[in-house]
Structure formats: structure tokens, C-alpha cells
C-alpha angles and dihedrals in degrees: 000000000000126000109228139170096217135020130197095215135027125224118292095261087068088059090051089050091053090056094045092048091050094054135071124230094017124114128195120210108196122194099218140143127235108291097038093085094083092102093086088075092062090067103032098040106024101033091027096226116175094225135046120249118276091252131131117199124204088213096196118188133217093266090054091065089075090056135052106297089177090065090049090053094049090050090051091052092050092048092048092053093048093049103041104024093208126188090237139002130217119198133193147137132259120236091267096045090048088075091063092059097212095155100231093192095055094043093051095047090051089064091070096222116183092240132068112278114199120193119212122210104198112170100212096192096052105033138043145212104290091045088051091053091047093048092048093051090046092051092048093049092046092050099041110025096089131214133321114287118248101210123049113262126234105281090220094064122089143170123230115219131189114038112123141169114279089024118146103262091329093141093054095040090057091057092055095045092050089050090055093047091048090053089053092049093247117142125217114230102181134356110206136230098349108079096351128125127210089257089054090058089059087064095058093101091063092074125085097219143356132242114212110201098175113031094193088065108023105035098084093050091046092051090051092050091048091053098039101035104020093243114152118212140210115224104183113121103216095225111147131009095280095048091045090056090048090049092051092050092048098049091042089056092049091049094040093233134131111268093202098094091060096038099046098057108041115170096207119119094182097092092057092044091051092050095045122105090244089066098055090103088067095062115116095358108159114241134186116205125197133160142089112343099255096049096040094053093043095048092049089055092048093047095049104035105029105033104024101243122145113237109222097166135027127173149143140206092218106095092185089068098042093115093059093045093048090051090051092048090053089059088060093047095248139103119253123242111223108183139128095201111096090206090063089049091049091051091050092050092049091050094047092050094204128187091226136021122209109191149103132306088280093056088050089061093043093050092047090053091049094044095243125137113250142186127194112235103159145035136299089072138156132238095276089061091063098067124188090229125078104273112160127172095202130077129017093304088050088056088058090051091048093051090054092043094053099039105041097068090057128086111253119233094247091050090051091051094048094047089052092047093051099033093126093047115118091242098046107038119116096265097044118120122221107293094225091063094068137239095289092059090048090058092049090046091054091049092048092046089066089066119065109250117230088213090067094049118094111255115264086227090061097057136003113239120198110195118204107238091204116100092247093112093229124128122207114208115196111191125212116269107255120237117260095253097047122100120229114230093189090095090059101049137028118269112269121241116240091201090102132203097275099100112120122225112263094026124132119272112280121254116260111263130215117211121193110229113243091204090061096040093248092303095126136029135228122214118229115202123238122248124236115227094246090050090051090052091050091048091055089059089066112094111267095239093063098027093094091054091048091052093048094048093047093049090048090050091050094045094051090052096041092241106165098194125039112219132179088267090054090050093054093041088055091048091053091047096053093042092065 
């Protein structure tokens, strides 16, 4: 086990809870101790649902471990049925209760309840949340879907698989997908699990094919239905204009209908916006994408093909989908990062030095610490990423939302020009506080800016720094050893300087810094040249949002030419070199 501050996915019983919460008439009895009932907050606080999940906990205590916890579980199942009278019950154990090995499925079936009881075997120490949601949906479909149909179904009738509770924009995506299918004249038989009941799952065989919106959740159930019922499925998440067109063509072929009605009248304005002269400042912006596999691959395509960004990093925390992500990364000429340790992701972002980060809630914090614009495009997300308004990512309207999401964090071309034009103005210089906070705050800000802020320092948890106690002035930075499955981005971009932006004008030249090379596991060191005071002053005239790139490029230029001291001439020579 690894002690961590953040995690991208919860244990698999959280995935099962997402499925149970999404459905009607289904109840989840979870064998869990006190302390494992925190999951309710995910739905009531993060997703802002107006009702708690349909979950009953056994909530055994330490003193219960000396008694019969199996009897406690059976009593909880009986009480849950008598109180809620569900159409079906799923039972399982939390990660802690799994150690007791009470066999919830066998115990519940032995009660002989008059409703289907489906046991879940969710290995909490080998699998994670999305797998738990996928396995739960698969078990429900396998138990309740019924037998193969005898007569061929209407080819213009489909099921939609994958949307769950606590899914990233699943509710809004479903609205857009149903709108597309309606335009094509394709009916929706069952949506599962979101909004479905156990009796609805028995009607799955009536459809001709299935539409899988989120492969990490719906693929296993769709593969079972294809094998057991002969139902083909479409697995193209319609995220972005191009993918939406591909999706329309694929479902139209399965339904044997004309795709033209949905293709001829797209409602997306993002293609025109991206081609307009006002969007030229977006071209070739460097972007790092990380998230669940479906969203990460789709957003990389949107960023590169539909907006004009350059993808310099692409990764996922879902190891089960690493093959798809690696194939997508190869199309962008990069190597994929497959890692579930946020510290590895942070190191990769820092090495890639992007202009924009598209990621999860964790990457939002990482980007904020590194001073890089960021947008959240995947779970895990926080409450602000579950807006009250309609904000899909799928379909043509979703493409509009995506365009705004990706563009708004960036500095517009006119803003960049004005900030450069007024860079010496009292409101816009490097040490100026926000003008709306008043003059008093500006004075305090200037006083505080003379002291290095711990908020701007990289967390000690993120990398181990060993400072040389000798008065040599050098700092040795030893990075964490990357996990075996992670991909090092240090070979793609120059090593970042840790010297920071905190040097004041007129200060003495900075001490030379030694950085251990991640590509060599810290076995060798790279010299970073010192900065002359006049060069530091000139650097601070560069707008803040590109100053880090200018510093990195200049230090790379000096290092490659063995220049020990960076002067103003070196700064402009480097600018000319990288402008070619």
C-alpha cells in the first residue's frame, strides 16, 4: 500500500454506489465498518443531489468483530428490504470489510428474499472505482437482461449504456445524445444505469444495438449483450465536432438510416470561432491533457484538430485503457503517461512546460501551483465542475462548451499586447496587486512580495530536496523515482529551472544550481547558468504568462553553449535562436 494525499479513483464499492444511486428501485447493502460511510458526501455535497444514495451500511464496530458479523449483515439486508421494498438488491463489502471475508452474496441469497439479490465481488486492493462501476453494471445486466430475442428488433431502436451518478457531465451529455438520435429517427429503448430500474434492464433485448457513451463503464455490459443477444454496439464518445460526426455516421449505419439530417444542421459555433481571425492567438499553444481515458483521448483530438493547439502531453490514470491512450498519443508524436500517482503527473507537467493544462481537479491544483492556466475536463472533479446550467461535453452543443472551456483560461492576443505595452505602468508591473483591491492592499502586496511565499514553492511531498549544508551555494535536487509504468517527458522538453521568478531587480547574481536529470534517475547533473542583475531586470519586463518559458529557453541556450553567466545579450541571443 502507498500513503498518498490524493487519489484519482476511490475503491470499487464507490463505483457500485454510483450505479445504485443512478438507478430507481435498486438498493445497495454494503458490509462496512464505522468510517466507511463517507461516500454519501460525494453525491450530496459534490454532485449536489437532493437525496442520499440508496445504500444501507452494516456499520459494524470494533467490539462487533468478536461476535458474528455475518448475522449482523443478514439482519441489515432483511431490514433494508422491509423498509425500502426495492425491485432488486445488490450486496457487497467495503475495502475494510473485505478483510473479514463474510461472503455477502452467499449470506444474502440464503435469506430467500422475493426479489433478485446480486452479489458483487469487488477486490478493493486490486481494482478501483471505474472498474467497480463497470463490474456492477455488467452483473446487473447479466442477471436481469433476460434471454435472446426470437424475432428481429426494430433496427431504429437502441439502448444507451454508461451514464452514472457522479459522472462528469453525464446528465447533460445524455440530453445531447438523445437529441442527435431523435434527429436521426432512432428511438431509445433503455438508458442504463442512469434513470433505469431493474425491470427496465429486462427490456434491453428489445433494442437492435447499443450505444456506449463511456467505455470505462459500459463496455463490459455491451460486450456481454453482443455475445449473448447478438446486439452490436457503437463505442465512439461524441466529444468534439469531428467525433460527433463520426458518432452520427456509426449509429446511422447500425440503424440503417440516413445520417444527413443530423450532419447538415449542426448547432456548433466552435468551428467558425476557431477559424476566425480573433482566434489566431490560439495557434500552436502547447497543451497537456490528462484524465480518464475517454475524455483524455477525445480532448487531445479536439485541442489539436479543432482548435489548433499542440499536444505536448497525454495521459490517463486508467491502466486498463493504456493501449488506447498510447495509440492516441502516438498520433500526436508523443509518448503517453499512464500513472495513478499525481506526483508523477505533476513532474510530467513541469517537464513539458505547457501553456495550458486540461485535466482533473488534481491537475487544477498542480497547474495553479506552477502558474499555468488549467481547465477541468474529466473526473475526479469538485463541486464547481457540476454546474446548475446545461453544460455538456458531447454533441455539437458540447463542442461549444468545450471551446469556451479550453479558450477562456488563456490570455487573449489583445490582452497580451496591452500588457506588454503597459508593462511599466504602476498597475501592471510585476509587483502590482490587483487594482480592484485598493491602494492599501497594493502596499501590503509589495511588502509581502519581498519574502518568498511558501504557496509558490513546490510541495515537499512532491519532490525530495536535499540541500547541501556546505557554503558552496549549490542546491542538489533529487527527484522522485518514477513508477515503472510512467513515461518520462524529460526527453521531449528541456529540463526546467528551479531558480524561480522570485529574484528581485538589483539583487546579486543567483548561485549556480545543479539539477539531477530525471531521465538518468538522478545519476548525473545539469548545470544551470547564473543570471546577471541586468538580465534579471530585463527578464522581468517580459509578460508574466510567458516569462517562465523565456527563462527556460534562455537557460537551455546558455547551458548548451557552456555560458556561465546570462547577460542581456545572452537573453536576446536566445530569443533570436528560438524565434527561428
